[in-house]
C-alpha positions as CSV (number, residue, x, y, z in Angstrom):
1,X,-34.4,-25.4,14.8
2,X,-37.0,-22.8,14.0
3,X,-36.8,-19.5,15.9
4,X,-39.2,-16.6,15.6
5,X,-38.3,-13.1,16.8
6,X,-41.4,-10.9,16.9
7,X,-42.9,-7.7,18.3
8,X,-39.8,-5.5,18.2
9,X,-38.5,-2.8,15.9
10,X,-36.4,-4.2,13.0
11,X,-33.6,-2.4,11.2
12,X,-32.6,-4.6,8.3
13,X,-29.7,-2.5,7.0
14,X,-30.5,-3.8,3.5
15,X,-29.9,-1.8,0.4
16,X,-33.1,0.2,0.8
17,X,-32.6,0.8,4.5
18,X,-35.8,-1.0,5.3
19,X,-37.1,-0.7,8.8
20,X,-40.2,-2.0,10.6
21,X,-41.4,-0.3,13.8
22,X,-43.1,-3.6,14.7
23,X,-41.7,-6.6,12.8
24,X,-40.5,-10.1,12.8
25,X,-37.6,-12.3,11.8
26,X,-37.8,-16.0,11.3
27,X,-34.7,-18.2,11.5
28,X,-34.5,-21.9,10.4
29,X,-31.2,-23.4,11.5
30,X,-28.5,-21.1,10.2
31,X,-30.4,-18.8,7.9
32,X,-33.2,-16.2,7.8
33,X,-36.3,-17.6,6.1
34,X,-38.8,-14.8,6.6
35,X,-39.0,-11.2,7.9
36,X,-41.2,-8.2,7.6
37,X,-43.7,-5.9,9.2
38,X,-46.1,-7.0,11.9
39,X,-46.4,-10.5,13.3
40,X,-45.0,-13.6,11.7
41,X,-47.3,-15.7,9.6
42,X,-49.4,-18.2,11.7
43,X,-47.7,-21.2,10.2
44,X,-44.3,-19.9,11.5
45,X,-45.7,-19.4,14.9
46,X,-47.2,-22.8,15.1
47,X,-44.0,-24.5,13.9
48,X,-41.6,-22.5,16.0
49,X,-39.3,-24.3,18.4
50,X,-38.7,-21.0,20.2
51,X,-40.6,-17.7,20.2
52,X,-38.7,-14.6,21.2
53,X,-41.0,-11.8,22.5
54,X,-39.0,-8.8,21.2
55,X,-41.3,-6.0,22.4
56,X,-39.2,-3.1,23.7
57,X,-36.2,-4.1,21.5
58,X,-34.4,-3.2,18.3
59,X,-33.4,-6.1,16.1
60,X,-30.3,-5.5,13.9
61,X,-27.7,-7.5,12.1
62,X,-24.8,-8.6,14.3
63,X,-21.9,-6.2,14.4
64,X,-18.7,-6.8,12.4
65,X,-15.3,-5.9,13.7
66,X,-12.8,-5.3,10.9
67,X,-9.6,-4.7,12.8
68,X,-8.3,-6.1,16.1
69,X,-5.3,-7.4,18.0
70,X,-6.6,-10.0,20.5
71,X,-3.4,-10.7,22.3
72,X,-3.3,-7.0,23.4
73,X,-6.2,-7.7,25.8
74,X,-3.6,-8.7,28.5
75,X,-1.5,-5.6,28.0
76,X,-4.1,-2.9,28.5
77,X,-3.2,0.3,30.4
78,X,0.4,0.5,29.3
79,X,1.9,3.7,27.7
80,X,-1.2,5.7,28.5
81,X,0.0,9.0,27.2
82,X,2.1,8.0,24.2
83,X,1.7,8.4,20.5
84,X,1.7,5.3,18.3
85,X,5.5,4.9,17.9
86,X,6.2,5.5,21.6
87,X,3.4,3.1,22.6
88,X,4.8,0.4,20.3
89,X,8.3,0.9,21.6
90,X,7.0,0.5,25.2
91,X,5.0,-2.6,24.4
92,X,7.1,-4.6,22.0
93,X,9.4,-5.9,24.9
94,X,6.3,-7.1,26.8
95,X,4.8,-8.8,23.7
96,X,8.1,-10.6,23.2
97,X,7.0,-12.9,26.1
98,X,3.8,-14.1,24.5
99,X,3.1,-17.8,24.4
100,X,0.2,-20.1,23.5
101,X,-1.4,-20.1,26.9
102,X,-1.3,-16.3,27.1
103,X,-2.7,-15.8,23.6
104,X,-5.5,-18.3,24.1
105,X,-6.5,-16.7,27.4
106,X,-6.4,-13.2,25.8
107,X,-8.4,-14.2,22.7
108,X,-11.1,-16.0,24.7
109,X,-11.6,-13.2,27.1
110,X,-11.5,-10.5,24.4
111,X,-13.9,-12.3,22.2
112,X,-16.3,-12.9,25.0
113,X,-16.3,-9.2,25.8
114,X,-16.8,-8.4,22.1
115,X,-19.8,-10.8,22.0
116,X,-21.3,-8.9,24.9
117,X,-21.2,-5.7,22.8
118,X,-23.1,-7.3,19.8
119,X,-20.2,-8.6,17.7
120,X,-20.9,-11.7,15.7
121,X,-17.9,-11.6,13.3
122,X,-14.5,-10.3,14.0
123,X,-11.1,-10.4,12.3
124,X,-7.8,-10.3,14.1
125,X,-4.4,-9.1,13.1
126,X,-1.7,-11.2,14.9
127,X,1.8,-10.2,13.8
128,X,4.0,-10.8,16.9
129,X,5.6,-14.3,16.8
130,X,8.4,-14.7,19.4
131,X,10.7,-17.6,18.5
132,X,9.8,-19.5,21.7
133,X,6.1,-18.6,21.7
134,X,4.7,-21.7,20.0
135,X,1.7,-21.8,17.6
136,X,0.0,-18.5,18.5
137,X,-2.4,-18.5,15.6
138,X,-3.7,-21.9,16.6
139,X,-4.0,-20.7,20.2
140,X,-6.2,-17.7,19.3
141,X,-8.4,-19.9,17.0
142,X,-8.9,-22.2,20.0
143,X,-9.9,-19.2,22.0
144,X,-12.4,-18.2,19.4
145,X,-14.0,-21.7,19.3
146,X,-14.5,-21.4,23.1
147,X,-16.8,-18.4,22.5
148,X,-18.5,-19.5,19.3
149,X,-18.0,-16.3,17.4
150,X,-17.4,-16.1,13.6
151,X,-13.7,-15.5,13.2
152,X,-11.4,-14.1,10.4
153,X,-7.9,-14.1,11.8
154,X,-5.1,-12.8,9.7
155,X,-1.6,-14.3,9.8
156,X,0.5,-11.2,10.3
157,X,4.2,-10.8,10.0
158,X,7.2,-8.5,10.6
159,X,10.7,-8.8,9.0
160,X,12.1,-5.3,9.4
161,X,13.7,-5.2,12.9
162,X,15.4,-2.3,14.5
163,X,18.9,-3.4,13.3
164,X,17.6,-3.0,9.7
165,X,16.0,0.4,10.2
166,X,12.5,-0.7,11.4
167,X,10.7,0.0,14.6
168,X,10.2,-3.4,16.3
169,X,13.1,-5.1,18.2
170,X,14.8,-8.0,16.3
171,X,13.5,-10.5,18.9
172,X,9.9,-10.3,17.6
173,X,10.5,-10.3,13.8
174,X,10.8,-13.2,11.4
175,X,12.9,-13.6,8.3
176,X,11.0,-13.1,5.1
177,X,11.0,-16.6,3.8
178,X,9.9,-18.1,7.2
179,X,7.0,-15.5,7.5
180,X,5.7,-16.4,4.0
181,X,6.0,-20.2,4.6
182,X,4.1,-19.9,7.9
183,X,1.5,-17.7,6.3
184,X,0.9,-20.2,3.5
185,X,0.7,-23.0,6.0
186,X,-1.9,-21.2,8.0
187,X,-4.1,-20.7,4.9
188,X,-3.9,-24.4,3.9
189,X,-4.5,-25.6,7.5
190,X,-7.3,-23.3,8.6
191,X,-9.1,-21.3,5.8
192,X,-12.7,-22.3,5.1
193,X,-14.1,-20.5,2.0
194,X,-17.7,-21.9,2.4
195,X,-20.6,-19.4,2.4
196,X,-21.4,-20.2,6.0
197,X,-17.8,-20.4,7.1
198,X,-16.9,-19.8,10.8
199,X,-13.2,-19.5,10.1
200,X,-11.4,-17.7,7.3
201,X,-7.7,-16.7,7.1
202,X,-6.3,-13.4,5.7
203,X,-2.7,-12.3,5.0
204,X,-1.5,-9.3,6.9
205,X,2.1,-8.0,7.0
206,X,2.1,-5.5,9.9
207,X,2.9,-2.0,8.5
208,X,5.3,-0.1,6.2
209,X,7.6,0.6,9.1
210,X,8.0,-3.1,10.2
211,X,7.9,-5.0,6.9
212,X,10.3,-5.1,3.9
213,X,9.2,-4.5,0.4
214,X,10.0,-8.2,-0.4
215,X,7.6,-9.4,2.3
216,X,4.8,-7.1,1.2
217,X,5.1,-8.2,-2.4
218,X,5.4,-11.9,-1.5
219,X,2.4,-11.7,0.8
220,X,0.2,-10.2,-2.0
221,X,1.3,-12.9,-4.4
222,X,0.6,-15.6,-1.8
223,X,-2.8,-14.2,-0.9
224,X,-4.0,-13.9,-4.5
225,X,-2.7,-17.4,-5.3
226,X,-4.9,-18.8,-2.6
227,X,-7.9,-16.4,-3.0
228,X,-7.8,-14.8,0.4
229,X,-7.8,-11.2,1.6
230,X,-5.0,-8.8,2.3
231,X,-4.7,-6.5,5.3
232,X,-2.2,-4.0,6.8
233,X,-2.0,-0.8,8.8
234,X,-1.8,2.3,6.7
235,X,-1.6,6.1,7.0
236,X,-2.3,5.8,10.8
237,X,0.0,8.7,11.9
238,X,2.0,11.6,10.6
239,X,5.1,9.7,11.9
240,X,4.3,6.9,9.5
241,X,3.9,9.4,6.7
242,X,7.3,10.8,7.5
243,X,8.9,7.4,7.7
244,X,7.5,6.3,4.2
245,X,8.7,9.5,2.6
246,X,12.2,9.2,4.0
247,X,12.5,5.4,3.5
248,X,10.7,5.0,0.2
249,X,10.4,8.5,-1.2
250,X,6.6,8.0,-1.4
251,X,3.5,8.6,0.7
252,X,2.0,5.5,2.4
253,X,-0.8,5.4,-0.2
254,X,1.6,5.8,-3.2
255,X,3.9,3.1,-1.7
256,X,1.0,0.6,-1.5
257,X,0.1,1.3,-5.1
258,X,3.7,0.6,-6.1
259,X,3.5,-2.7,-4.3
260,X,0.3,-3.8,-6.0
261,X,-1.5,-3.5,-2.7
262,X,-4.7,-2.0,-4.0
263,X,-7.9,-3.9,-5.0
264,X,-11.2,-5.3,-3.8
265,X,-9.3,-8.0,-1.8
266,X,-7.5,-5.4,0.3
267,X,-8.5,-3.5,3.4
268,X,-6.3,-1.0,5.3
269,X,-6.6,-0.3,9.0
270,X,-7.0,3.3,10.3
271,X,-6.3,5.6,7.2
272,X,-6.3,8.6,9.4
273,X,-4.1,10.7,7.1
274,X,-4.9,9.7,3.5
275,X,-4.5,12.3,0.8
276,X,-7.5,13.1,-1.5
277,X,-5.5,11.2,-4.1
278,X,-5.3,8.2,-1.8
279,X,-9.1,8.3,-1.2
280,X,-9.6,8.4,-5.0
281,X,-7.2,5.4,-5.4
282,X,-9.1,3.4,-2.8
283,X,-12.5,4.1,-4.4
284,X,-11.3,3.4,-8.0
285,X,-9.8,0.0,-7.0
286,X,-12.4,-1.2,-4.5
287,X,-9.9,-1.0,-1.6
288,X,-11.6,-0.9,1.8
289,X,-10.9,0.7,5.1
290,X,-11.3,-0.3,8.8
291,X,-12.1,2.8,10.8
292,X,-10.9,2.7,14.4
293,X,-12.1,5.9,16.1
294,X,-11.5,5.1,19.7
295,X,-8.0,3.8,19.2
296,X,-7.2,6.8,16.9
297,X,-8.3,9.1,19.8
298,X,-6.5,7.2,22.5
299,X,-3.2,7.5,20.7
300,X,-3.9,11.0,19.5
301,X,-3.4,9.9,15.9
302,X,-6.1,12.3,14.5
303,X,-9.5,12.2,12.9
304,X,-10.0,10.0,9.8
305,X,-11.9,11.6,7.0
306,X,-14.6,8.9,6.9
307,X,-17.3,11.1,5.5
308,X,-15.0,11.9,2.6
309,X,-14.2,8.3,2.0
310,X,-17.9,7.3,2.0
311,X,-18.8,10.1,-0.3
312,X,-16.1,8.9,-2.7
313,X,-17.5,5.3,-2.7
314,X,-14.9,3.7,-0.4
315,X,-16.2,0.7,1.6
316,X,-15.7,1.4,5.3
317,X,-16.2,-0.8,8.3
318,X,-15.5,-0.4,12.0
319,X,-12.7,-1.8,14.2
320,X,-12.1,-1.7,17.9
321,X,-8.3,-2.1,17.2
322,X,-6.1,-3.8,19.8
323,X,-7.3,-3.6,23.4
324,X,-4.1,-2.1,24.5
325,X,-5.0,1.1,22.5
326,X,-8.8,0.8,23.2
327,X,-9.2,-0.5,26.7
328,X,-13.0,-0.4,26.4
329,X,-13.0,-2.8,23.5
330,X,-16.8,-2.6,22.9
331,X,-17.8,-2.6,19.3
332,X,-21.2,-1.0,19.9
333,X,-19.3,2.0,21.3
334,X,-17.3,2.3,18.0
335,X,-20.5,3.1,16.1
336,X,-21.2,5.8,18.7
337,X,-17.6,7.2,18.5
338,X,-17.6,7.0,14.7
339,X,-20.7,9.2,14.5
340,X,-19.2,11.8,17.0
341,X,-15.7,11.8,15.4
342,X,-17.2,12.4,11.9
343,X,-19.2,15.3,13.2
344,X,-16.2,16.8,14.9
345,X,-14.7,17.0,11.5
346,X,-17.6,17.7,9.2
347,X,-20.6,19.0,11.2
348,X,-23.9,17.5,12.4
349,X,-24.8,15.8,9.1
350,X,-21.4,14.2,8.4
351,X,-22.6,10.8,9.7
352,X,-26.1,9.9,10.7
353,X,-27.2,7.2,13.2
354,X,-28.1,5.0,10.3
355,X,-24.8,5.6,8.6
356,X,-23.0,4.5,11.7
357,X,-25.2,1.4,12.1
358,X,-24.4,0.5,8.5
359,X,-20.6,0.9,9.1
360,X,-21.0,-1.5,12.1
361,X,-22.9,-4.1,10.1
362,X,-23.1,-4.3,6.3
363,X,-20.1,-2.1,5.8
364,X,-17.9,-4.4,7.9
365,X,-19.3,-7.5,6.1
366,X,-18.4,-6.0,2.8
367,X,-14.9,-5.0,4.0
368,X,-14.3,-8.7,5.0
369,X,-15.8,-10.1,1.8
370,X,-18.9,-11.5,3.5
371,X,-21.6,-9.1,2.2
372,X,-23.4,-11.8,0.3
373,X,-24.2,-13.7,3.4
374,X,-23.8,-11.3,6.3
375,X,-24.3,-7.8,7.5
376,X,-28.0,-7.2,6.8
377,X,-31.2,-8.9,7.7
378,X,-32.5,-10.4,4.5
379,X,-34.1,-13.7,3.5
380,X,-31.5,-16.2,2.7
381,X,-28.7,-14.6,4.7
382,X,-27.0,-16.2,7.7
383,X,-28.7,-15.6,11.0
384,X,-26.1,-13.4,12.8
385,X,-28.5,-11.2,14.7
386,X,-28.4,-8.8,17.7
387,X,-31.5,-7.9,19.7
388,X,-31.0,-4.7,21.8
389,X,-33.3,-3.5,24.7
390,X,-34.5,0.0,24.0
391,X,-37.1,0.2,26.8
392,X,-34.8,0.5,29.8
393,X,-33.6,3.6,31.7
394,X,-30.9,4.4,29.1
395,X,-33.1,4.6,26.1
396,X,-36.9,4.4,26.8
397,X,-37.3,8.1,26.3
398,X,-35.9,8.1,22.7
399,X,-38.6,7.5,20.2
400,X,-36.2,6.4,17.4
401,X,-34.7,3.0,18.3
402,X,-31.8,3.4,15.9
403,X,-31.0,6.7,17.4
404,X,-31.1,5.1,20.9
405,X,-28.6,2.4,19.8
406,X,-26.1,4.8,18.2
407,X,-26.5,7.9,20.3
408,X,-26.9,6.3,23.7
409,X,-24.5,3.4,22.7
410,X,-24.6,1.2,25.8
411,X,-27.8,-0.6,25.6
412,X,-28.5,-4.1,27.1
413,X,-28.1,-6.9,24.7
414,X,-31.2,-9.1,24.9
415,X,-30.0,-11.8,22.5
416,X,-27.1,-12.4,20.2
417,X,-27.3,-15.2,17.5
418,X,-24.4,-16.5,15.5
419,X,-25.5,-18.9,12.8
420,X,-28.9,-19.0,14.5
421,X,-27.4,-20.2,17.8
422,X,-27.6,-18.0,21.0
423,X,-24.2,-16.7,22.2
424,X,-25.5,-14.0,24.5
425,X,-28.8,-13.7,26.3
426,X,-30.0,-10.9,28.6
427,X,-26.4,-9.6,28.8
428,X,-25.1,-13.0,29.8
429,X,-22.5,-14.9,27.8
430,X,-23.8,-18.4,27.3
431,X,-20.8,-20.1,25.7
432,X,-18.2,-19.5,28.5
433,X,-18.0,-18.5,32.2
434,X,-17.0,-14.8,32.3
435,X,-15.3,-15.3,35.7
436,X,-13.1,-18.0,34.4
437,X,-12.3,-16.0,31.3
438,X,-11.3,-13.0,33.5
439,X,-9.3,-15.2,35.9
440,X,-7.3,-16.7,33.0
441,X,-6.6,-13.4,31.3
442,X,-5.7,-11.7,34.5
443,X,-3.2,-14.4,35.3
444,X,-1.8,-14.2,31.8
445,X,-1.4,-10.4,32.1
446,X,0.5,-10.7,35.4
447,X,2.8,-13.4,34.1
448,X,3.5,-11.4,30.9
449,X,4.4,-8.3,33.0
450,X,6.7,-10.3,35.2
451,X,8.5,-11.7,32.2
452,X,9.1,-8.2,31.0
453,X,10.2,-7.0,34.4
454,X,7.2,-4.6,34.7
């Protein structure tokens, strides 16, 4: 299959920030084989199986989501005015009723929605495994395959229940050995390390207030033995900071350093309250961060010092976080929010439109270890591509198309390619029926609420 996209503006997000006001991108099968200014060469046009007239559009890399909880799609709208700890306390009893059918319905619906916002690669952090729930990781992988999106789920875990001083109820935690065995099984069963992989597994104990030291250390040893990445929540709230200091006598960042949880194979979600010393640690060790501005605002957690992290050399990507703490769940909006949030903290130059676009694309690919093949439009890279309309009512008056995408934020999605194959076209999801997805997720949400007596 040879596909030529031509006539639109192209923002490559390569190392030089190359842009073409009128350019082209040529895709053969899964990879980009040519791109540049002006029309494609005549031989590409003649050989093309499909020509995409991109006049009035902006072509960018597909967006990358570096932190999520797909199962939460069916528990949106709960605990609307709570902080993180209160929100979790309210929702854990509901999540205790999760099963395979509910998780698959939530994952498929959520990933379909993410695709409609320009996302071509997403991770997921699933850490709730009720004893009678079944194989929930397999269920969400099945949901991802329905949609056709590139997927990096992490096998999460919790082993510090309320009876042992943790936050989650005992009904949703595992014992340490079982969690580690299940995590290793997930890696050997599902992880595909190939350069064009559609499915990679990470290791992700939930957080310092729901996981023992033994599980954190064991998870790191396990991940490094198998060459996969490590992920957890960190420094999300001041409550977490207080918990770590009381329980461990250390700040969250210091505690992670003690556990051997710093390095280029690690990324932390949120990092709203890192100290300057933490930021320096992350930069020096190659540790990355998933920035979740909407969720941080929804839960009132604070404003993450993203500009400071970027200035220090920390790799940063964007995350929508769980849909129960970001009911919108649109990745394109996270780029918009990241730009605004950074400016609340640091003024109008703290984060530019192009900085935000880079966070949403190449930054995220680097965070997930896929920067060699994804995150920018370059010859030889995989063809995960978004084509945005900038000539409609919401953006036609903005001369700079990148500004239109980031500042206006809700532009129509003309085309979305994953591995060169269309997933979305003219704001229509091609791989699944959205009414069916909505019906299944709505039924799952109602059943889950009934189980919890809500």
